Backbone as numpy.savetxt, mean C-alpha at the origin, in Angstrom:
# Nx Ny Nz CAx CAy CAz Cx Cy Cz
-7.29 11.01 25.99 -8.42 10.88 25.14 -8.01 11.08 23.68
-8.75 10.47 22.80 -8.45 10.57 21.38 -8.48 12.00 20.88
-9.40 12.82 21.40 -9.52 14.22 20.96 -8.29 15.05 21.33
-7.50 14.58 22.30 -6.31 15.31 22.73 -5.07 14.99 21.89
-5.17 13.96 21.04 -4.03 13.60 20.20 -3.92 14.57 19.04
-2.69 14.88 18.62 -2.53 15.77 17.46 -3.05 15.08 16.20
-3.61 15.88 15.29 -4.12 15.32 14.04 -3.01 15.43 12.99
-2.15 14.44 12.97 -1.04 14.43 12.03 -1.52 13.92 10.69
-1.46 14.77 9.68 -1.96 14.45 8.35 -0.87 13.73 7.56
-1.24 12.59 6.98 -0.32 11.83 6.14 -0.32 12.45 4.75
0.85 12.94 4.33 1.02 13.55 3.01 2.28 12.99 2.36
2.25 12.93 1.05 3.40 12.49 0.26 3.85 11.07 0.59
2.88 10.25 0.93 3.08 8.82 1.15 2.04 8.10 0.30
2.44 7.06 -0.40 1.50 6.34 -1.26 1.75 4.84 -1.17
0.69 4.08 -1.41 0.78 2.63 -1.56 0.40 2.34 -3.01
1.18 1.49 -3.66 0.95 1.22 -5.08 1.03 -0.27 -5.36
0.20 -0.71 -6.29 0.27 -2.08 -6.81 0.82 -1.96 -8.22
1.96 -2.60 -8.45 2.65 -2.49 -9.74 2.67 -3.82 -10.47
2.51 -3.73 -11.77 2.65 -4.90 -12.64 4.14 -5.07 -12.89
4.70 -6.16 -12.39 6.14 -6.40 -12.51 6.49 -7.09 -13.82
5.61 -7.94 -14.27 5.90 -8.67 -15.49 4.76 -9.61 -15.80
4.78 -10.13 -17.01 3.73 -11.07 -17.38 4.28 -12.05 -18.41
3.70 -13.24 -18.37 3.99 -14.23 -19.38 2.68 -14.89 -19.78
2.74 -15.93 -20.54 1.53 -16.58 -21.04 0.65 -17.09 -19.90
1.26 -17.59 -18.83 0.50 -18.19 -17.73 -0.04 -17.19 -16.72
0.72 -16.16 -16.41 0.29 -15.28 -15.31 0.99 -13.93 -15.36
0.44 -13.00 -14.57 1.06 -11.70 -14.36 1.64 -11.69 -12.95
2.71 -10.95 -12.77 3.36 -10.83 -11.46 3.12 -9.42 -10.95
2.57 -9.31 -9.72 2.22 -8.03 -9.10 2.92 -7.89 -7.76
3.37 -6.65 -7.45 3.95 -6.34 -6.16 3.32 -5.08 -5.59
3.28 -5.00 -4.26 2.78 -3.82 -3.56 3.98 -3.07 -2.99
3.99 -1.75 -3.19 5.08 -0.90 -2.73 4.56 0.22 -1.84
5.40 0.64 -0.90 5.18 1.88 -0.17 6.13 2.90 -0.79
5.59 4.04 -1.20 6.40 5.08 -1.84 6.47 6.29 -0.92
7.69 6.67 -0.56 7.91 7.88 0.25 8.25 9.02 -0.70
7.29 9.89 -0.97 7.49 11.02 -1.86 8.03 12.25 -1.12
8.26 12.10 0.18 8.79 13.21 0.99 10.28 13.40 0.70
10.79 14.56 1.10 12.22 14.83 1.00 12.98 14.32 2.21
12.26 13.74 3.17 12.88 13.29 4.41 12.53 11.83 4.67
13.35 11.16 5.48 13.05 9.76 5.78 11.88 9.62 6.74
11.23 8.46 6.67 10.23 8.08 7.67 10.81 6.88 8.40
10.50 6.76 9.70 11.14 5.75 10.52 10.12 4.86 11.21
10.61 3.69 11.65 9.78 2.72 12.36 8.45 2.50 11.64
8.56 2.17 10.36 7.39 2.02 9.51 6.78 0.64 9.74
5.52 0.61 10.14 4.79 -0.63 10.35 3.62 -0.65 9.37
3.49 -1.75 8.64 2.41 -1.89 7.67 1.69 -3.20 7.94
0.37 -3.14 8.09 -0.42 -4.37 8.16 -1.24 -4.44 6.89
-1.36 -5.64 6.35 -2.13 -5.81 5.12 -3.12 -6.96 5.30
-4.29 -6.77 4.68 -5.29 -7.83 4.70 -6.27 -7.59 3.57
-6.93 -8.66 3.17 -7.98 -8.59 2.17 -9.28 -9.05 2.79
-10.39 -8.44 2.36 -11.69 -8.86 2.88 -12.78 -8.45 1.89
-13.89 -9.14 1.96 -15.01 -8.82 1.09 -15.84 -10.05 0.79
-16.56 -9.99 -0.31 -17.45 -11.07 -0.68 -16.99 -11.67 -2.01
-16.95 -12.99 -2.04 -16.59 -13.70 -3.26 -17.52 -14.89 -3.40
-18.18 -15.01 -4.54 -19.14 -16.08 -4.81 -20.22 -16.15 -3.72
-20.67 -14.98 -3.24 -21.75 -14.93 -2.26 -21.33 -15.24 -0.83
-20.04 -15.46 -0.60 -19.54 -15.78 0.75 -18.58 -14.69 1.22
-18.60 -14.42 2.53 -17.64 -13.48 3.10 -16.27 -14.14 3.13
-15.26 -13.39 2.70 -13.89 -13.91 2.61 -12.96 -12.96 3.34
-12.00 -13.52 4.06 -10.95 -12.74 4.73 -9.62 -13.43 4.50
-8.60 -12.66 4.14 -7.26 -13.23 4.02 -6.55 -13.11 5.37
-5.40 -13.71 5.46 -4.57 -13.54 6.66 -4.11 -12.10 6.76
-3.89 -11.64 7.98 -3.31 -10.32 8.19 -1.79 -10.49 8.25
-1.09 -9.73 7.41 0.37 -9.78 7.38 0.92 -8.47 7.95
2.06 -8.55 8.59 2.70 -7.37 9.16 4.11 -7.23 8.61
4.47 -5.99 8.31 5.79 -5.70 7.75 6.38 -4.53 8.52
7.69 -4.58 8.77 8.36 -3.52 9.53 9.62 -3.10 8.79
9.80 -1.78 8.66 11.00 -1.22 8.05 11.54 -0.17 9.00
12.80 -0.29 9.43 13.36 0.71 10.35 13.36 2.12 9.76
13.75 2.24 8.47 13.82 3.55 7.83 13.48 3.39 6.34
12.72 4.34 5.82 12.54 4.45 4.37 12.96 5.87 4.02
14.06 5.96 3.30 14.62 7.27 2.96 13.66 8.08 2.11
13.87 9.39 2.07 13.05 10.27 1.26 13.21 9.96 -0.22
12.11 10.12 -0.97 12.07 9.90 -2.41 12.57 8.52 -2.82
12.15 7.51 -2.03 12.46 6.12 -2.35 11.20 5.28 -2.12
11.34 3.98 -2.37 10.21 3.08 -2.16 10.71 1.79 -1.54
9.79 1.04 -0.96 10.09 -0.29 -0.39 9.05 -1.27 -0.90
9.50 -2.45 -1.22 8.61 -3.54 -1.58 7.93 -4.02 -0.30
6.60 -4.02 -0.30 5.86 -4.53 0.86 5.67 -6.04 0.72
5.05 -6.45 -0.41 4.75 -7.88 -0.58 4.28 -8.14 -2.00
4.36 -9.39 -2.44 3.68 -9.75 -3.69 2.18 -9.83 -3.42
1.38 -9.67 -4.47 -0.08 -9.77 -4.32 -0.62 -10.65 -5.44
-1.56 -11.49 -5.10 -2.16 -12.43 -6.05 -3.36 -11.78 -6.73
-3.44 -11.93 -8.04 -4.56 -11.38 -8.80 -5.92 -11.84 -8.28
-5.97 -13.01 -7.68 -7.25 -13.53 -7.17 -7.83 -12.67 -6.05
-7.00 -11.84 -5.42 -7.50 -10.97 -4.35 -7.99 -9.62 -4.88
-7.87 -9.36 -6.18 -8.27 -8.07 -6.73 -9.78 -7.84 -6.64
-10.56 -8.88 -6.44 -12.01 -8.75 -6.26 -12.39 -8.43 -4.83
-11.40 -8.33 -3.94 -11.63 -8.01 -2.53 -11.15 -6.59 -2.24
-11.50 -6.08 -1.06 -10.87 -4.87 -0.54 -9.48 -5.28 -0.08
-8.45 -4.61 -0.55 -7.08 -4.87 -0.11 -6.62 -3.66 0.71
-6.49 -3.88 2.03 -6.22 -2.79 2.96 -4.78 -2.83 3.43
-4.15 -1.66 3.41 -2.78 -1.49 3.92 -2.83 -0.35 4.94
-2.57 -0.69 6.20 -2.57 0.31 7.26 -1.11 0.64 7.55
-0.74 1.89 7.29 0.65 2.34 7.38 0.80 3.27 8.58
1.77 2.97 9.45 2.12 3.84 10.59 3.61 4.12 10.51
4.01 5.34 10.82 5.42 5.69 10.79 5.68 6.91 11.68
6.95 7.16 11.93 7.37 8.31 12.71 8.20 9.26 11.85
8.02 10.54 12.13 8.96 11.57 11.68 9.35 12.29 12.96
10.61 12.11 13.34 11.04 12.62 14.64 10.28 11.87 15.73
9.62 12.63 16.62 8.86 12.00 17.71 7.36 11.93 17.43
6.96 12.35 16.22 5.54 12.37 15.90 5.15 11.14 15.09
4.01 10.57 15.45 3.52 9.37 14.77 2.42 9.75 13.77
2.43 9.07 12.65 1.44 9.27 11.59 0.89 7.90 11.22
-0.40 7.85 10.86 -0.94 6.58 10.37 -2.13 6.84 9.46
-2.32 5.90 8.52 -3.40 6.03 7.56 -3.68 4.66 6.94
-4.97 4.43 6.65 -5.38 3.23 5.92 -5.46 3.57 4.44
-4.90 2.70 3.62 -5.00 2.80 2.17 -5.77 1.56 1.72
-6.90 1.74 1.04 -7.73 0.60 0.65 -7.95 0.60 -0.86
-7.49 -0.47 -1.50 -7.79 -0.70 -2.90 -9.14 -1.40 -2.95
-10.13 -0.74 -3.51 -11.47 -1.31 -3.59 -11.52 -2.44 -4.61
-12.52 -3.33 -4.49 -12.63 -4.43 -5.44 -12.63 -3.93 -6.89
-11.91 -4.64 -7.71 -11.82 -4.35 -9.15 -11.23 -2.98 -9.47
-10.50 -2.35 -8.54 -9.86 -1.06 -8.84 -8.47 -1.25 -9.44
-7.90 -2.43 -9.29 -6.57 -2.70 -9.84 -6.78 -3.28 -11.24
-7.04 -2.36 -12.18 -7.29 -2.73 -13.57 -6.46 -1.81 -14.48
-6.22 -2.28 -15.67 -5.34 -1.56 -16.59 -5.82 -0.14 -16.90
-7.14 0.09 -16.95 -7.63 1.44 -17.25 -7.31 2.44 -16.13
-6.93 1.96 -14.95 -6.54 2.84 -13.84 -5.02 2.99 -13.71
-4.26 2.37 -14.60 -2.80 2.41 -14.51 -2.26 3.82 -14.75
-1.21 4.13 -14.00 -0.40 5.32 -14.24 1.06 4.84 -14.21
1.97 5.70 -14.59 3.38 5.40 -14.38 3.69 5.81 -12.95
3.99 4.84 -12.12 4.19 5.11 -10.69 5.43 5.95 -10.47
5.31 7.05 -9.69 6.48 7.87 -9.41 7.51 7.08 -8.61
8.77 7.35 -8.88 9.93 6.76 -8.22 10.09 5.28 -8.59
9.02 4.48 -8.55 9.08 3.07 -8.91 9.25 2.90 -10.42
8.68 3.83 -11.19 8.77 3.84 -12.66 8.27 2.56 -13.30
7.12 2.08 -12.84 6.47 0.91 -13.41 5.00 1.24 -13.57
4.28 0.50 -14.41 2.83 0.73 -14.52 2.12 0.15 -13.31
1.08 0.85 -12.84 0.33 0.33 -11.71 -0.73 1.30 -11.24
-1.32 0.96 -10.10 -2.36 1.76 -9.48 -1.84 2.27 -8.14
-2.10 3.55 -7.87 -1.54 4.16 -6.66 -2.65 4.84 -5.86
-2.55 4.76 -4.53 -3.43 5.48 -3.62 -2.56 6.36 -2.74
-2.99 7.62 -2.57 -2.27 8.53 -1.69 -1.38 9.46 -2.48
-0.77 10.35 -1.75 0.24 11.28 -2.27 0.38 12.45 -1.40
């Protein structure tokens, strides 16, 4: 039963959207998983999708899956590029990983219009401007 499972709290893990660069035509954005722990996380599975309402219609993007065997402590991994056109949607990243034999998982959701310059910070470890959820 679900109540019998241990409640493993996800800490020191973050998902961030970073501004990689910009030119006259467009800005380039990437999504990163940041491991702020001092230890590696293993068998990392991330699913990403966008959903919400645009122009009065319900919209859903494709669900993408990403797998990383190991993400070392105090490092980051590039998950995927992200298109600015999806910033008006909920952008969900469901992260699952192991530490030893214990499994951890958490949903990180960027709400519509939350990826804006007034929410930018200097992302830890990645050292780029962007928006981060978690820690």
